[in-house]
C-alpha positions in Angstrom: -4.2 -10.7 -14.2 -5.6 -12.8 -11.6 -8.6 -10.8 -8.9 -6.4 -10.2 -6.0 -8.9 -9.3 -2.1 -7.1 -6.4 -0.6 -7.9 -6.2 3.6 -6.3 -3.4 5.3 -6.2 -4.3 9.1 -4.8 -1.4 11.4 -4.3 -2.0 15.2 -2.8 0.6 17.1 -1.0 2.8 15.4 0.5 0.0 13.5 -1.6 -1.4 9.6 -1.3 -3.2 6.5 -2.4 -3.2 3.6 -2.8 -6.8 2.3 -3.4 -9.3 -0.7 -5.3 -12.1 -1.6 -5.0 -14.6 -4.7 -7.6 -18.3 -4.7 -5.1 -20.9 -4.6 -2.0 -19.0 -4.0 0.2 -19.6 -1.7 1.0 -16.5 0.9 -0.2 -12.8 1.1 1.7 -9.2 0.1 1.5 -6.1 2.2 2.0 -3.0 3.2 2.9 -1.8 6.3 2.4 1.8 7.3 2.5 3.7 10.7 -0.1 6.3 11.3 1.9 9.2 12.5 -1.6 11.0 13.2 -5.4 10.9 12.0 -4.6 12.3 8.4 -1.0 10.8 7.6 0.3 8.1 7.3 3.6 5.9 6.3 4.3 3.9 4.2 7.1 2.1 5.4 7.8 -1.5 3.6 6.1 -3.8 0.5 6.4 -7.7 0.9 5.4 -9.9 -1.6 6.1 -13.7 -1.8 8.3 -15.4 -4.4 4.5 -17.7 -5.3 2.8 -13.6 -5.9 5.7 -12.0 -7.4 4.4 -10.1 -11.0 0.5 -10.8 -10.4 0.7 -7.1 -9.8 -0.3 -7.4 -5.8 2.7 -4.8 -4.5 0.8 -3.1 -7.5 -3.2 -3.2 -6.0 -1.7 -3.0 -3.0 -0.7 0.5 -3.4 -3.5 1.6 -5.8 -5.7 0.7 -2.9 -4.2 2.6 -0.4 -4.1 5.5 -3.0 -8.1 4.9 -3.2 -7.9 5.4 0.7 -6.4 8.3 1.4 -8.2 10.2 -1.2 -11.1 8.7 0.0 -11.1 9.5 3.6 -8.4 12.9 3.5 -5.1 11.4 4.4 -1.4 11.9 3.1 1.1 9.2 2.6 5.0 9.2 3.4 5.8 7.7 0.9 9.2 5.5 3.1 9.1 2.5 1.1 11.6 2.6 -1.4 9.1 0.3 -3.6 6.0 3.0 -3.1 9.0 5.6 -3.7 9.3 4.1 -6.8 6.0 4.5 -8.3 5.0 7.2 -7.0 7.7 8.3 -9.5 6.2 6.7 -12.3 2.6 8.1 -11.0 2.9 12.2 -10.3 -1.1 12.2 -10.5 -0.5 10.3 -6.3 1.4 14.6 -5.5 -2.3 14.6 -4.2 -2.0 11.9 -1.6 1.6 12.1 -0.9 3.6 14.4 1.9 7.1 15.1 2.3 6.9 15.0 6.4 
């Protein structure tokens, strides 16, 4: 598994988690919308072809889950990828929201 460097960027109500791997062009991302101080929606996940199969997308979701637990916010899984991962990880129920 490659070393995936993850950062979070926010501007107003829009944000994204970005994953980069040294030596691989492109970046994977999960975009999100801050709906309130304690609620975000995970809107879209994208990994370029150069990063497919590296685990980057899952690393981004895992970081978002960790941040939600640490900072006390909930996540609405709008993105089909995040929804699919949530179905595989019911232990994330503490930070997921249907609203």
